N, CA and C atoms as an extended XYZ file, in Angstrom:
612
Properties=species:S:1:pos:R:3:atomname:S:1:resname:S:1:resid:I:1 pbc="F F F"
N       228.561       62.870       83.202 N   MET     1
C       228.147       61.302       83.439 CA  MET     1
C       227.284       61.078       82.194 C   MET     1
N       227.513       59.992       81.526 N   ALA     2
C       226.740       59.649       80.403 CA  ALA     2
C       225.817       58.424       80.952 C   ALA     2
N       224.892       58.105       80.092 N   LYS     3
C       224.105       57.151       80.245 CA  LYS     3
C       223.966       56.190       79.249 C   LYS     3
N       224.170       54.897       79.353 N   TYR     4
C       224.218       53.917       78.344 CA  TYR     4
C       223.070       52.746       78.627 C   TYR     4
N       222.645       52.452       77.544 N   LYS     5
C       221.512       51.423       77.555 CA  LYS     5
C       221.710       50.083       77.040 C   LYS     5
N       221.487       48.989       77.768 N   CYS     6
C       221.880       47.642       77.342 CA  CYS     6
C       220.856       47.241       76.265 C   CYS     6
N       221.329       46.818       74.885 N   ASN     7
C       220.681       46.640       73.904 CA  ASN     7
C       219.857       45.113       74.016 C   ASN     7
N       220.236       44.534       74.934 N   THR     8
C       219.568       43.173       75.432 CA  THR     8
C       218.462       43.117       76.331 C   THR     8
N       218.861       43.871       77.511 N   CYS     9
C       217.737       43.833       78.541 CA  CYS     9
C       217.335       45.251       78.971 C   CYS     9
N       217.872       46.314       78.261 N   ASN    10
C       217.241       47.717       78.570 CA  ASN    10
C       217.889       48.289       79.882 C   ASN    10
N       218.714       47.789       80.493 N   HIS    11
C       219.494       48.090       81.643 CA  HIS    11
C       220.219       49.484       81.383 C   HIS    11
N       219.937       50.241       82.170 N   ILE    12
C       220.635       51.733       82.068 CA  ILE    12
C       221.639       51.888       82.897 C   ILE    12
N       222.892       52.263       82.399 N   GLU    13
C       224.157       52.345       83.221 CA  GLU    13
C       224.740       53.772       83.123 C   GLU    13
N       224.945       54.323       84.338 N   GLU    14
C       225.532       55.707       84.263 CA  GLU    14
C       227.048       55.649       84.609 C   GLU    14
N       227.879       56.178       83.623 N   ALA    15
C       229.411       56.061       83.741 CA  ALA    15
C       229.860       57.141       82.917 C   ALA    15
N       231.221       57.780       83.218 N   ASP    16
C       231.842       58.488       82.262 CA  ASP    16
C       232.154       57.825       80.990 C   ASP    16
N       232.508       56.417       81.054 N   PHE    17
C       232.765       55.803       79.897 CA  PHE    17
C       232.816       54.150       80.452 C   PHE    17
N       232.623       53.227       79.479 N   LEU    18
C       232.721       51.995       79.717 CA  LEU    18
C       234.035       51.283       79.613 C   LEU    18
N       234.581       50.567       80.473 N   ILE    19
C       235.998       49.747       80.114 CA  ILE    19
C       235.595       48.705       79.379 C   ILE    19
N       236.648       48.170       78.666 N   ASP    20
C       236.500       47.006       77.940 CA  ASP    20
C       236.088       45.857       78.329 C   ASP    20
N       236.183       45.621       79.550 N   GLU    21
C       235.821       44.243       80.394 CA  GLU    21
C       234.409       44.426       80.923 C   GLU    21
N       233.824       45.455       80.613 N   TYR    22
C       232.388       45.823       81.222 CA  TYR    22
C       231.470       44.648       80.827 C   TYR    22
N       230.529       44.208       81.784 N   VAL    23
C       229.631       43.297       81.688 CA  VAL    23
C       228.420       43.792       82.296 C   VAL    23
N       227.218       43.698       81.530 N   CYS    24
C       225.864       44.316       82.137 CA  CYS    24
C       225.572       43.503       83.203 C   CYS    24
N       225.269       43.933       84.505 N   PRO    25
C       224.855       43.236       85.844 CA  PRO    25
C       223.662       42.659       85.649 C   PRO    25
N       222.715       43.128       84.630 N   MET    26
C       221.358       42.390       84.774 CA  MET    26
C       221.401       41.179       83.881 C   MET    26
N       222.026       41.109       82.647 N   CYS    27
C       221.748       40.039       81.785 CA  CYS    27
C       223.277       39.524       81.165 C   CYS    27
N       224.211       40.031       81.551 N   GLY    28
C       225.731       39.651       81.275 CA  GLY    28
C       226.214       39.995       79.894 C   GLY    28
N       225.368       40.928       79.494 N   ALA    29
C       225.790       41.358       77.916 CA  ALA    29
C       227.227       42.201       78.135 C   ALA    29
N       228.005       41.869       76.972 N   LEU    30
C       229.287       42.570       76.962 CA  LEU    30
C       229.014       44.077       76.639 C   LEU    30
N       230.281       44.980       76.576 N   LYS    31
C       230.204       46.278       76.365 CA  LYS    31
C       229.687       46.617       74.953 C   LYS    31
N       229.921       45.636       73.874 N   ASP    32
C       229.405       46.076       72.567 CA  ASP    32
C       227.963       46.272       72.323 C   ASP    32
N       227.165       45.543       73.580 N   LYS    33
C       225.882       45.678       73.511 CA  LYS    33
C       225.265       46.740       74.086 C   LYS    33
N       226.079       47.648       74.537 N   MET    34
C       225.739       48.811       75.239 CA  MET    34
C       225.671       50.205       74.539 C   MET    34
N       224.718       50.951       74.259 N   ILE    35
C       224.520       51.967       73.402 CA  ILE    35
C       224.413       53.152       74.273 C   ILE    35
N       224.887       54.279       73.689 N   LEU    36
C       224.536       55.683       74.438 CA  LEU    36
C       223.101       56.016       74.439 C   LEU    36
N       222.494       56.402       75.453 N   LEU    37
C       221.027       56.481       75.453 CA  LEU    37
C       220.842       57.678       74.463 C   LEU    37
N       221.554       58.530       74.366 N   GLU    38
C       221.119       59.593       73.208 CA  GLU    38
C       221.052       59.089       71.916 C   GLU    38
N       221.939       58.260       71.564 N   ASP    39
C       221.854       57.326       70.320 CA  ASP    39
C       220.327       56.758       70.168 C   ASP    39
N       219.944       56.051       71.142 N   CYS    40
C       218.756       55.360       71.464 CA  CYS    40
C       217.614       56.300       70.984 C   CYS    40
N       217.707       57.294       71.797 N   ILE    41
C       216.650       58.307       71.668 CA  ILE    41
C       216.458       58.845       70.164 C   ILE    41
N       217.366       59.142       69.534 N   ILE    42
C       217.444       59.663       68.178 CA  ILE    42
C       216.745       58.496       67.287 C   ILE    42
N       217.408       57.246       67.413 N   GLN    43
C       216.851       56.106       66.568 CA  GLN    43
C       215.358       55.870       66.973 C   GLN    43
N       214.931       56.197       68.207 N   ASP    44
C       213.423       55.901       68.382 CA  ASP    44
C       212.499       56.979       67.782 C   ASP    44
N       213.136       58.321       67.768 N   ASP    45
C       212.452       59.264       66.882 CA  ASP    45
C       212.322       58.992       65.450 C   ASP    45
N       213.388       58.437       64.792 N   ILE    46
C       213.512       58.142       63.538 CA  ILE    46
C       212.368       57.061       63.284 C   ILE    46
N       212.277       55.864       64.213 N   ASP    47
C       211.362       54.797       63.927 CA  ASP    47
C       210.208       55.406       64.031 C   ASP    47
N       209.696       56.348       64.910 N   ALA    48
C       208.371       56.778       65.036 CA  ALA    48
C       208.073       57.683       63.954 C   ALA    48
N       208.888       58.340       63.100 N   ILE    49
C       208.611       58.929       61.866 CA  ILE    49
C       208.261       58.100       60.786 C   ILE    49
N       209.020       57.042       60.635 N   ILE    50
C       208.985       55.963       59.784 CA  ILE    50
C       207.617       55.236       59.953 C   ILE    50
N       207.206       54.866       61.140 N   CYS    51
C       205.914       54.465       61.501 CA  CYS    51
C       204.691       55.238       60.965 C   CYS    51
N       204.940       56.655       61.360 N   SER    52
C       204.011       57.626       60.838 CA  SER    52
C       203.779       57.590       59.502 C   SER    52
N       204.892       57.600       58.504 N   VAL    53
C       204.835       57.680       57.194 CA  VAL    53
C       204.084       56.390       56.648 C   VAL    53
N       204.504       55.276       57.266 N   ILE    54
C       203.847       53.962       56.884 CA  ILE    54
C       202.388       54.090       57.024 C   ILE    54
N       201.883       54.443       58.139 N   GLU    55
C       200.472       54.566       58.810 CA  GLU    55
C       199.685       55.421       57.773 C   GLU    55
N       200.226       56.629       57.112 N   ASP    56
C       199.720       57.524       56.241 CA  ASP    56
C       199.435       56.795       55.064 C   ASP    56
N       200.573       56.267       54.569 N   SER    57
C       200.348       55.561       53.270 CA  SER    57
C       199.452       54.390       53.420 C   SER    57
N       199.314       53.627       54.303 N   THR    58
C       198.467       52.612       54.520 CA  THR    58
C       197.053       53.013       54.552 C   THR    58
N       196.988       54.117       55.273 N   ALA    59
C       195.502       54.659       55.093 CA  ALA    59
C       195.176       55.203       53.840 C   ALA    59
N       196.157       55.796       53.061 N   ASP    60
C       195.553       56.266       51.756 CA  ASP    60
C       195.113       55.136       50.941 C   ASP    60
N       195.947       54.086       50.992 N   ILE    61
C       195.657       52.778       50.011 CA  ILE    61
C       194.335       52.136       50.596 C   ILE    61
N       194.169       52.278       51.873 N   ASN    62
C       192.812       51.712       52.244 CA  ASN    62
C       191.538       52.515       51.948 C   ASN    62
N       191.839       53.929       51.854 N   GLU    63
C       190.820       54.888       51.402 CA  GLU    63
C       190.549       54.656       49.898 C   GLU    63
N       191.688       54.260       49.006 N   ARG    64
C       191.337       53.951       47.863 CA  ARG    64
C       190.592       52.665       47.434 C   ARG    64
N       190.902       51.729       48.213 N   ILE    65
C       190.257       50.511       48.279 CA  ILE    65
C       188.690       50.672       48.550 C   ILE    65
N       188.486       51.398       49.748 N   ILE    66
C       187.027       51.615       50.206 CA  ILE    66
C       186.345       52.239       48.896 C   ILE    66
N       186.963       53.279       48.237 N   ASN    67
C       186.477       54.214       47.259 CA  ASN    67
C       186.680       53.321       45.854 C   ASN    67
N       186.765       52.078       45.843 N   ASP    68
C       187.069       51.279       44.606 CA  ASP    68
C       186.158       51.606       43.491 C   ASP    68
N       184.885       51.575       43.850 N   VAL    69
C       183.937       51.856       42.758 CA  VAL    69
C       184.080       53.161       42.137 C   VAL    69
N       184.191       53.950       42.922 N   ILE    70
C       184.503       55.652       42.419 CA  ILE    70
C       185.665       55.903       41.455 C   ILE    70
N       187.005       55.288       42.161 N   GLU    71
C       188.112       55.467       41.527 CA  GLU    71
C       188.661       54.510       40.615 C   GLU    71
N       187.829       53.427       40.442 N   ASP    72
C       188.321       52.116       39.470 CA  ASP    72
C       188.329       52.876       38.098 C   ASP    72
N       189.748       52.568       37.706 N   LYS    73
C       190.107       52.899       36.232 CA  LYS    73
C       190.227       51.689       35.354 C   LYS    73
N       189.868       50.506       35.881 N   ARG    74
C       190.031       49.317       35.125 CA  ARG    74
C       188.753       49.102       34.054 C   ARG    74
N       188.932       48.143       33.143 N   VAL    75
C       188.000       47.906       32.394 CA  VAL    75
C       187.238       46.568       33.190 C   VAL    75
N       185.836       46.730       33.126 N   ARG    76
C       185.134       45.736       33.980 CA  ARG    76
C       185.149       44.563       33.111 C   ARG    76
N       185.379       43.270       33.879 N   ILE    77
C       185.328       42.039       33.339 CA  ILE    77
C       184.366       41.102       34.260 C   ILE    77
N       183.374       40.519       33.274 N   ASP    78
C       182.351       39.586       33.812 CA  ASP    78
C       182.872       38.435       34.509 C   ASP    78
N       182.636       37.922       35.616 N   PRO    79
C       183.083       36.685       35.892 CA  PRO    79
C       182.969       35.577       35.049 C   PRO    79
N       182.061       35.562       34.376 N   HIS    80
C       181.620       34.509       33.310 CA  HIS    80
C       182.164       34.733       32.173 C   HIS    80
N       183.080       35.635       31.801 N   ASN    81
C       183.667       36.070       30.616 CA  ASN    81
C       184.354       34.912       30.223 C   ASN    81
N       184.155       34.153       28.936 N   PRO    82
C       184.831       33.110       28.555 CA  PRO    82
C       186.398       33.076       28.130 C   PRO    82
N       186.543       34.383       27.803 N   SER    83
C       188.040       34.521       27.234 CA  SER    83
C       189.058       35.168       28.088 C   SER    83
N       188.610       36.075       29.055 N   ILE    84
C       189.574       36.701       29.853 CA  ILE    84
C       189.280       36.819       31.256 C   ILE    84
N       190.311       36.790       32.050 N   ALA    85
C       190.231       36.762       33.453 CA  ALA    85
C       191.230       37.852       33.948 C   ALA    85
N       190.985       38.205       35.261 N   ARG    86
C       191.871       39.335       36.019 CA  ARG    86
C       192.511       38.578       37.019 C   ARG    86
N       193.696       38.813       37.380 N   ILE    87
C       194.291       38.330       38.457 CA  ILE    87
C       194.431       39.686       39.570 C   ILE    87
N       193.630       39.804       40.338 N   SER    88
C       193.432       40.921       41.281 CA  SER    88
C       194.760       41.326       42.029 C   SER    88
N       195.548       40.379       42.543 N   GLU    89
C       196.626       40.816       43.177 CA  GLU    89
C       197.692       41.362       42.259 C   GLU    89
N       197.730       41.258       40.913 N   LYS    90
C       198.520       41.830       40.117 CA  LYS    90
C       198.201       43.189       39.499 C   LYS    90
N       196.905       43.378       39.769 N   CYS    91
C       196.258       44.655       39.205 CA  CYS    91
C       196.761       45.997       39.961 C   CYS    91
N       197.187       47.010       39.254 N   ILE    92
C       197.569       48.303       40.063 CA  ILE    92
C       196.674       49.409       39.595 C   ILE    92
N       195.547       49.094       38.986 N   ASN    93
C       194.348       50.006       38.764 CA  ASN    93
C       195.031       51.306       37.922 C   ASN    93
N       195.871       50.836       36.950 N   CYS    94
C       196.542       51.904       36.159 CA  CYS    94
C       195.532       52.305       34.866 C   CYS    94
N       194.494       51.659       34.578 N   GLY    95
C       193.644       52.236       33.680 CA  GLY    95
C       193.916       51.899       32.018 C   GLY    95
N       195.142       51.174       31.947 N   GLN    96
C       195.608       50.870       30.527 CA  GLN    96
C       194.656       50.105       29.797 C   GLN    96
N       194.026       49.126       30.520 N   CYS    97
C       193.084       48.122       29.976 CA  CYS    97
C       191.852       49.006       29.280 C   CYS    97
N       191.229       49.834       30.175 N   LYS    98
C       190.176       50.611       29.852 CA  LYS    98
C       190.550       51.566       28.836 C   LYS    98
N       191.527       52.170       28.664 N   LYS    99
C       192.035       53.119       27.604 CA  LYS    99
C       192.082       52.254       26.269 C   LYS    99
N       192.955       50.908       26.447 N   THR   100
C       192.863       50.356       25.233 CA  THR   100
C       191.597       50.013       24.789 C   THR   100
N       190.635       49.229       25.541 N   CYS   101
C       189.383       48.958       25.058 CA  CYS   101
C       188.623       49.973       24.588 C   CYS   101
N       188.525       51.478       25.196 N   GLU   102
C       187.667       52.312       24.621 CA  GLU   102
C       188.335       53.274       23.544 C   GLU   102
N       189.517       53.445       23.540 N   LYS   103
C       190.267       54.157       22.370 CA  LYS   103
C       190.831       53.489       21.402 C   LYS   103
N       191.383       52.248       21.382 N   THR   104
C       191.873       51.467       20.324 CA  THR   104
C       190.854       50.612       19.777 C   THR   104
N       190.213       49.782       20.418 N   VAL   105
C       189.147       48.996       19.924 CA  VAL   105
C       187.789       49.411       19.967 C   VAL   105
N       187.505       50.739       20.468 N   ASN   106
C       186.389       51.502       20.319 CA  ASN   106
C       185.131       50.772       20.955 C   ASN   106
N       185.305       50.147       22.004 N   ILE   107
C       184.258       49.482       22.771 CA  ILE   107
C       183.770       50.474       23.962 C   ILE   107
N       182.592       51.111       23.741 N   SER   108
C       182.253       52.157       24.834 CA  SER   108
C       180.981       51.823       25.083 C   SER   108
N       180.534       51.930       26.361 N   TYR   109
C       179.102       51.595       26.730 CA  TYR   109
C       178.785       52.279       28.150 C   TYR   109
N       177.507       52.364       28.542 N   ASP   110
C       177.170       52.619       29.750 CA  ASP   110
C       176.581       51.547       30.541 C   ASP   110
N       177.463       51.234       31.657 N   LEU   111
C       177.298       49.974       32.273 CA  LEU   111
C       176.158       50.222       33.091 C   LEU   111
N       175.521       51.242       33.376 N   ASN   112
C       174.231       51.481       34.126 CA  ASN   112
C       172.955       51.155       33.223 C   ASN   112
N       173.340       51.027       31.989 N   VAL   113
C       172.244       50.786       30.926 CA  VAL   113
C       172.373       49.263       30.611 C   VAL   113
N       173.415       48.791       30.132 N   CYS   114
C       173.474       47.371       29.684 CA  CYS   114
C       173.934       46.442       30.988 C   CYS   114
N       174.010       46.747       31.994 N   LYS   115
C       174.188       46.034       33.187 CA  LYS   115
C       175.540       45.300       33.352 C   LYS   115
N       175.699       44.745       32.348 N   ASN   116
C       176.756       43.672       32.319 CA  ASN   116
C       177.916       44.170       31.385 C   ASN   116
N       179.153       43.920       31.576 N   PRO   117
C       180.369       44.312       30.888 CA  PRO   117
C       180.172       43.682       29.341 C   PRO   117
N       180.634       44.647       28.333 N   ILE   118
C       180.782       44.199       27.015 CA  ILE   118
C       181.920       43.776       26.673 C   ILE   118
N       182.345       42.688       26.136 N   CYS   119
C       183.734       42.090       25.624 CA  CYS   119
C       183.505       41.395       24.488 C   CYS   119
N       184.465       41.707       23.422 N   ILE   120
C       184.377       41.027       22.238 CA  ILE   120
C       185.494       40.023       22.197 C   ILE   120
N       186.448       39.836       23.244 N   GLY   121
C       187.376       38.843       23.375 CA  GLY   121
C       188.619       38.892       22.468 C   GLY   121
N       188.906       40.187       22.099 N   CYS   122
C       189.822       40.634       21.167 CA  CYS   122
C       191.236       40.298       21.782 C   CYS   122
N       191.383       40.585       23.239 N   GLY   123
C       192.594       40.248       23.907 CA  GLY   123
C       193.511       41.516       23.912 C   GLY   123
N       193.310       42.606       23.433 N   GLN   124
C       194.115       43.646       23.406 CA  GLN   124
C       194.410       44.233       24.751 C   GLN   124
N       193.540       44.164       25.630 N   CYS   125
C       193.736       44.469       27.174 CA  CYS   125
C       194.664       43.661       27.635 C   CYS   125
N       194.661       42.268       27.316 N   ILE   126
C       195.926       41.495       27.848 CA  ILE   126
C       197.091       41.853       27.343 C   ILE   126
N       197.301       42.276       26.010 N   LEU   127
C       198.483       42.439       25.331 CA  LEU   127
C       199.198       43.883       26.055 C   LEU   127
N       198.292       44.816       26.476 N   ASN   128
C       198.641       46.036       26.890 CA  ASN   128
C       198.636       46.182       28.439 C   ASN   128
N       198.362       45.180       29.191 N   CYS   129
C       198.399       45.033       30.565 CA  CYS   129
C       199.882       45.194       31.038 C   CYS   129
N       200.351       46.201       31.818 N   PRO   130
C       201.774       46.292       32.046 CA  PRO   130
C       202.216       45.372       33.225 C   PRO   130
N       201.327       44.959       34.066 N   THR   131
C       201.511       43.906       35.047 CA  THR   131
C       201.388       42.360       34.926 C   THR   131
N       200.636       42.205       33.730 N   GLY   132
C       200.424       40.708       33.535 CA  GLY   132
C       198.974       40.330       34.324 C   GLY   132
N       198.076       41.380       34.719 N   ALA   133
C       197.044       41.020       35.585 CA  ALA   133
C       196.030       40.486       34.866 C   ALA   133
N       195.955       40.712       33.417 N   LEU   134
C       195.011       40.088       32.661 CA  LEU   134
C       195.459       38.912       31.824 C   LEU   134
N       194.744       37.783       32.016 N   VAL   135
C       195.299       36.567       31.372 CA  VAL   135
C       193.937       35.856       30.579 C   VAL   135
N       194.458       35.094       29.530 N   PRO   136
C       193.321       34.404       28.835 CA  PRO   136
C       192.836       33.187       29.303 C   PRO   136
N       191.607       32.990       29.219 N   LYS   137
C       191.090       31.724       29.586 CA  LYS   137
C       191.144       30.602       28.664 C   LYS   137
N       191.670       29.254       29.177 N   TYR   138
C       191.627       28.380       28.202 CA  TYR   138
C       190.764       27.167       28.290 C   TYR   138
N       190.136       26.858       27.134 N   SER   139
C       188.975       25.661       27.229 CA  SER   139
C       189.446       24.557       26.553 C   SER   139
N       190.839       24.152       26.257 N   TYR   140
C       191.102       23.168       25.419 CA  TYR   140
C       190.881       21.939       26.113 C   TYR   140
N       190.850       21.781       27.371 N   LYS   141
C       190.526       20.491       28.066 CA  LYS   141
C       189.119       20.078       27.875 C   LYS   141
N       188.207       21.009       27.823 N   GLU   142
C       186.773       20.796       27.623 CA  GLU   142
C       186.601       20.389       26.205 C   GLU   142
N       187.403       21.013       25.119 N   VAL   143
C       187.242       20.782       23.975 CA  VAL   143
C       187.713       19.204       23.766 C   VAL   143
N       188.820       19.101       24.091 N   LYS   144
C       189.385       17.535       24.139 CA  LYS   144
C       188.327       16.355       24.725 C   LYS   144
N       187.600       16.934       25.767 N   GLU   145
C       186.594       15.995       26.248 CA  GLU   145
C       185.375       15.775       25.312 C   GLU   145
N       185.047       16.800       24.901 N   ILE   146
C       183.915       16.636       23.810 CA  ILE   146
C       184.454       15.903       22.592 C   ILE   146
N       185.856       16.033       21.969 N   MET   147
C       186.188       15.192       20.939 CA  MET   147
C       186.163       13.825       21.440 C   MET   147
N       186.772       13.532       22.548 N   ASP   148
C       187.000       12.219       22.914 CA  ASP   148
C       185.582       11.492       23.180 C   ASP   148
N       184.492       12.203       23.468 N   ALA   149
C       183.186       11.660       23.692 CA  ALA   149
C       182.666       11.278       22.300 C   ALA   149
N       183.141       11.871       21.285 N   ASN   150
C       182.517       11.426       19.933 CA  ASN   150
C       181.158       11.695       19.754 C   ASN   150
N       180.503       12.574       20.526 N   GLU   151
C       179.021       12.782       20.276 CA  GLU   151
C       178.570       13.858       19.474 C   GLU   151
N       179.514       14.738       19.126 N   LYS   152
C       179.228       15.995       18.538 CA  LYS   152
C       180.261       16.256       17.279 C   LYS   152
N       179.918       17.131       16.468 N   ILE   153
C       180.697       17.381       15.309 CA  ILE   153
C       181.416       18.650       15.818 C   ILE   153
N       182.782       18.469       16.016 N   VAL   154
C       183.558       19.687       16.284 CA  VAL   154
C       184.447       20.239       15.208 C   VAL   154
N       184.080       21.756       15.258 N   ILE   155
C       184.760       22.647       14.052 CA  ILE   155
C       185.672       23.489       14.514 C   ILE   155
N       186.912       23.744       14.102 N   ALA   156
C       187.759       24.607       14.430 CA  ALA   156
C       187.801       25.870       13.284 C   ALA   156
N       187.700       27.017       13.969 N   LEU   157
C       187.963       28.436       13.186 CA  LEU   157
C       188.994       28.982       13.658 C   LEU   157
N       189.768       29.309       12.426 N   THR   158
C       191.388       29.877       12.469 CA  THR   158
C       191.215       31.172       11.875 C   THR   158
N       191.892       32.048       12.549 N   SER   159
C       192.270       33.318       11.877 CA  SER   159
C       193.161       33.280       10.763 C   SER   159
N       192.985       34.092        9.776 N   PRO   160
C       193.846       34.173        8.371 CA  PRO   160
C       195.243       34.346        8.718 C   PRO   160
N       195.693       35.193        9.856 N   ALA   161
C       197.076       35.452       10.234 CA  ALA   161
C       197.685       34.217       10.701 C   ALA   161
N       197.038       33.507       11.301 N   ILE   162
C       197.524       32.281       11.791 CA  ILE   162
C       198.342       31.143       11.068 C   ILE   162
N       197.894       31.145        9.606 N   ARG   163
C       198.484       30.469        8.561 CA  ARG   163
C       200.117       30.552        8.352 C   ARG   163
N       200.400       31.727        8.856 N   VAL   164
C       201.802       31.930        8.723 CA  VAL   164
C       202.592       32.141       10.204 C   VAL   164
N       201.893       32.748       11.079 N   SER   165
C       202.532       32.906       12.453 CA  SER   165
C       202.813       31.869       13.209 C   SER   165
N       201.655       30.594       12.962 N   ILE   166
C       202.167       29.425       13.796 CA  ILE   166
C       203.134       28.862       13.240 C   ILE   166
N       203.502       28.804       12.052 N   GLY   167
C       204.786       28.096       11.578 CA  GLY   167
C       205.965       28.820       12.087 C   GLY   167
N       206.110       29.984       12.375 N   GLU   168
C       207.238       30.639       12.896 CA  GLU   168
C       207.319       30.106       14.463 C   GLU   168
N       206.408       29.850       15.005 N   HIS   169
C       206.548       29.226       16.446 CA  HIS   169
C       207.147       28.028       16.304 C   HIS   169
N       206.910       27.208       15.305 N   PHE   170
C       207.507       25.935       15.192 CA  PHE   170
C       208.939       25.776       14.465 C   PHE   170
N       209.421       27.055       14.152 N   GLY   171
C       210.837       27.050       13.708 CA  GLY   171
C       210.783       26.884       12.268 C   GLY   171
N       209.437       27.143       11.464 N   ILE   172
C       209.417       27.219       10.062 CA  ILE   172
C       209.868       28.416        9.537 C   ILE   172
N       210.397       28.602        8.352 N   LYS   173
C       210.789       29.829        7.683 CA  LYS   173
C       209.784       30.866        7.790 C   LYS   173
N       210.227       32.117        8.241 N   PRO   174
C       209.357       33.105        8.377 CA  PRO   174
C       208.673       33.626        7.272 C   PRO   174
N       207.378       33.812        7.262 N   GLY   175
C       206.620       34.232        6.092 CA  GLY   175
C       205.971       32.935        5.341 C   GLY   175
N       206.511       31.778        5.573 N   GLU   176
C       205.880       30.676        4.841 CA  GLU   176
C       204.434       30.243        5.263 C   GLU   176
N       203.472       30.079        4.286 N   ASN   177
C       202.206       29.592        4.518 CA  ASN   177
C       202.330       28.180        4.857 C   ASN   177
N       201.641       27.981        6.048 N   VAL   178
C       201.565       26.495        6.536 CA  VAL   178
C       200.092       26.115        6.699 C   VAL   178
N       199.233       26.668        5.900 N   GLU   179
C       197.889       26.343        6.091 CA  GLU   179
C       197.569       24.892        5.946 C   GLU   179
N       198.139       24.238        5.072 N   GLY   180
C       197.904       22.862        4.783 CA  GLY   180
C       198.287       22.062        6.139 C   GLY   180
N       199.368       22.323        6.632 N   LYS   181
C       199.980       21.454        7.708 CA  LYS   181
C       199.079       21.894        8.910 C   LYS   181
N       198.682       23.167        9.036 N   LEU   182
C       197.693       23.530       10.175 CA  LEU   182
C       196.456       22.806       10.183 C   LEU   182
N       195.792       22.588        8.946 N   VAL   183
C       194.551       21.953        8.746 CA  VAL   183
C       194.709       20.349        9.205 C   VAL   183
N       195.792       19.955        8.685 N   THR   184
C       195.998       18.539        8.831 CA  THR   184
C       196.328       18.265       10.336 C   THR   184
N       197.132       19.066       11.197 N   SER   185
C       197.330       18.869       12.462 CA  SER   185
C       195.932       18.942       13.330 C   SER   185
N       195.165       20.076       12.966 N   LEU   186
C       193.850       20.084       13.764 CA  LEU   186
C       193.086       18.954       13.470 C   LEU   186
N       192.901       18.223       12.251 N   LYS   187
C       191.966       17.124       11.954 CA  LYS   187
C       192.872       15.901       12.690 C   LYS   187
N       194.025       15.859       12.856 N   LYS   188
C       194.654       14.762       13.701 CA  LYS   188
C       194.392       14.877       15.148 C   LYS   188
N       194.201       16.131       15.700 N   LEU   189
C       193.854       16.309       17.036 CA  LEU   189
C       192.339       15.565       17.400 C   LEU   189
N       191.554       15.865       16.275 N   GLY   190
C       190.323       15.454       16.506 CA  GLY   190
C       189.286       16.279       16.095 C   GLY   190
N       189.418       17.368       15.293 N   PHE   191
C       188.382       18.252       14.785 CA  PHE   191
C       187.917       17.785       13.490 C   PHE   191
N       186.609       17.691       13.428 N   ASP   192
C       185.894       17.225       12.112 CA  ASP   192
C       185.960       17.917       10.850 C   ASP   192
N       185.820       19.371       11.085 N   TYR   193
C       186.021       20.318       10.085 CA  TYR   193
C       186.924       21.576       10.553 C   TYR   193
N       187.460       22.243        9.672 N   VAL   194
C       188.558       23.317        9.899 CA  VAL   194
C       188.025       24.386        8.722 C   VAL   194
N       187.648       25.520        9.438 N   PHE   195
C       187.498       26.732        8.548 CA  PHE   195
C       188.291       28.023        8.866 C   PHE   195
N       188.534       28.637        7.996 N   VAL   196
C       189.163       30.108        8.289 CA  VAL   196
C       187.819       31.045        8.556 C   VAL   196
N       188.254       31.934        9.389 N   THR   197
C       187.178       32.981        9.880 CA  THR   197
C       186.657       33.726        8.696 C   THR   197
N       187.398       33.866        7.667 N   ALA   198
C       187.324       34.598        6.426 CA  ALA   198
C       185.869       34.085        5.661 C   ALA   198
N       185.760       32.619        6.138 N   PHE   199
C       184.802       31.712        5.444 CA  PHE   199
C       183.273       32.359        5.655 C   PHE   199
N       183.334       32.971        6.958 N   GLY   200
C       182.069       33.680        7.393 CA  GLY   200
C       181.747       34.832        6.729 C   GLY   200
N       182.987       35.511        6.320 N   ALA   201
C       182.537       36.866        5.592 CA  ALA   201
C       181.990       36.471        4.025 C   ALA   201
N       182.570       35.168        3.677 N   ASP   202
C       182.112       34.707        2.230 CA  ASP   202
C       180.523       34.516        2.600 C   ASP   202
N       179.976       33.828        3.680 N   LEU   203
C       178.696       33.550        3.815 CA  LEU   203
C       177.874       34.663        3.891 C   LEU   203
N       178.293       35.810        4.580 N   THR   204
C       177.285       36.991        4.787 CA  THR   204
C       177.639       37.803        3.406 C   THR   204
């Protein structure tokens, strides 16, 4: 005698086999809703194993979150950093940003001594983040408000490399120097003066 379980109302039916016209006496479900009880037990065991694995995995993740200060592999970013921000939901704590900062850019310091994270705003951590968790902060709206107010002299400082790379972004022939166009564009936007950062090197 086999036992069948109704998948709708959990009614147990004992029979050698179920005829095609069988209807559950409790809920009216048809034969296709009846499952051999042995199969149900096997599935319940599988579900229990899956739940156990999920619980263990969740506990491991929670443990890592609790010990975040100890196991944190990320480069520290000050909330008031003017250049860079982190989207916490995207960060996987892989340590690539810290590795780039310390090994490639050579920024290394003792946080216990300096108290606040040190950042030169180079953006290399952004370029090397595999999940896009690190993003640049933009201040163009504030700059535009200052220019519109016309109360201050506003100066633009450009990198030497941009005189070529910005032209490529606008479809100009690769390698062409567009420094003149760049300066004209910035002045039309509202900047009073435009200097290249190499001018600072000349001054020093």
